[in-house]
N, C-alpha and C positions, 0 to 999 in steps of 0.2 A: 511463537516464533523463538523456540528455545535453541540454545547452543549456536547463536549467531556468530560466525567467524568474522572478525573485523580485519581487513587488509589495508594497511596504511600505505598511501602513496606519497606521503609527505617527505620521505628521506630519499635523496638522490641515491641510485644503486651504486655509485663510485664513492659514497662517503663512508669512511672508516668510522665505525661506531665505537665511541668510547662509552665508559660506564654511565656518565652524566646523560649523553644523548639517549642511550638505551632506557635509562629511567624516565627521562622525558617522554619518550614516545610510548613507553608502558603507561604512564599516567594519562596520556591523551586517549589512548585505547580504553582504559578503565572508564573514563568519563563518558565516552560514546557508548560503551557497553552499559553503563549505569542508566543513561537516558533511555536506550532501547529496552532495558529490562522494566523500568518504571512506566513507560508508555504501554508496554505489553501487558503490564499488570492492571492497567486502567487509569493510571495517573497521567492524563493526557497532555497536561502543561505542567511538568515538574518545575520546581524552583531550583535556583542554583545551590541553595543549601541542600535540597533533597538529593541533588545529583552528586554533590561533593560527599555527603554521608554515604550514599550507596556505593560510590566508587572508592571510598575509604582514602580520600585526598583532602587536603585544605581547600576552603572556598577560593583562596587567592590562587591556588594551582588551577582551578577551573578557568579563571580569567587570564592566566598566563598562556593558556593554550587557545583560548577562544575570546574574541573581542567582546562578545555579549551573548545573552541566551539565544537570540536569533541565529547566531552563527553555529551554536550547537545544534538547534533545531534543523537548520538547513543541511548540516553534515549529515545528521541522522536521517533526515527525510530522503536525501539523495541515495544513501546506502540502502535504505529499507525498499526503495523503489527497485533496486537491483535484487535485493534478496526475495522480495515477493513475486517477482515476475514469473518464476516457474509455476506458481499456483495457477495461472491463467493460460498456460501453453500446453501443447501436447494433446494426447488423448485421440481415440479413434474417431475421426470426423467423416466417416462414410455412413451410407444408409439413407433411408427415406427422410424427407424433410422433418416429419414428425419426430423421428428418432434423433436427428441432429439437434433440433430445437431443445429436446429434453435433455440430451447430454451436455449441450452448451450451457444450459441454465444450471445444471448440476454443478458443472466445473466453476462457472462464474460465482454461483452463490456459496459454494464451499470455499472458494478463494476469499470472498468477502468475509466469511465467518472467521477464517483464519488470520486475516490481516485487518480485521475491524478496527481496533484500537489505534494502529498506525495511520489508517485512512482517516479516521475521526480526528486525529491529532493534526493531520494535515489540513483538513477542513478548517479547524479552529484557527490555525496559524496563517492560512492562505490570505486572510482578509488584511493582514499588515505586514506580510512578508512576500515580497514579489517573487522570489526564487521558488518558494514553496507553492505559490499560486501557479506558477508556470509548470512546475513538476506535477501538481495535481491535475491540471488540465491535460498535460501530456500522457498522464497515466490513464485517464478517462478515454483519450483518444485511442491509446493502445488497446484497451479493452474492447472498444468498438470495433477495431480492426480484427481482433480475435473472433468477435462475434460474426463479422463478415466472412471470416475464413470458415467458421462452422456452417454458416447459412448464407452462401453467396447469393441466394434468392433475394436477400434483403435489398441489394443493389438495384433490383428490378421494380421496387415499391416506389410509389409516389414519395415526394420529399416529406410529406406528413407521415407517411407510413414508416419511412426510415427513421424520422426523429422519434416516432412512437416506439419503435424497436429498441433504439438506443436508451430511451428513458425507461422502458420496462425492464431492461436488462441492467440498469445502472445500480451502483452502490446505494445511492440515495433511496431508490425505490425499495430495494431489498431491506434496507435499514428501517424504513417505515413499517413495513410488514413485520419484520422480526423483533424490532425493539420497541416500537411505539404501539403496534397492534398485538403484540405477543404471539404472533403466528410462528408455529414451529418451522425449523428449516426445511423439512419435508414438505410441509404444505406451501411454503414460499416457492419451492421448486415447482410444484403443481400449478399454482396460481400464475406465476410468471410465464411458465412454458405454455399454459393454455392461452393467456393472453396474447403472447407473441404469435402463436399459431393461428389465432383468429384474424391476424394482418393479412393472412395469405388466403387466396380464393380456393375453395375446395375443388 
């Protein structure tokens, strides 16, 4: 997720920005950008000191802008949900069901590959940060809706069949194959699409 553009909504539009306020807002953006860079590089739970060093600000500056590290994680998590959303939308969703299952799997797994570190960071923090847990669940539900849009036939499956489709197309299942079992992303796509296809009668 390179070159993320941070849009701040913390300053009212009718506020006349003086030099001090501009510097303060720039410091805040640098802190958020530093968190995004560190997580993107694989440091899933950066410390305040690591964030301060990457942002080139003092650690006291970090906590002038944020109450605690959870606040930084929450802000970054909410932002990254917006940034990564385009990875999972769009695409040609026409054709036979086998074609749509394959294309849906390709888009989801490629999205997971691009957003992996941010999703992993969210997984880690969700257990003690209610906002991140809420965001993580909402994101999974959003991905399920995308799958239903690709393959509306899922809605005609039994409840067990639907839940199986959601599980097979989930980030967790892809992660198990890709990172734990060391399956290539190309083979992940084949495995997942074949297993989803088997949920539907011939």
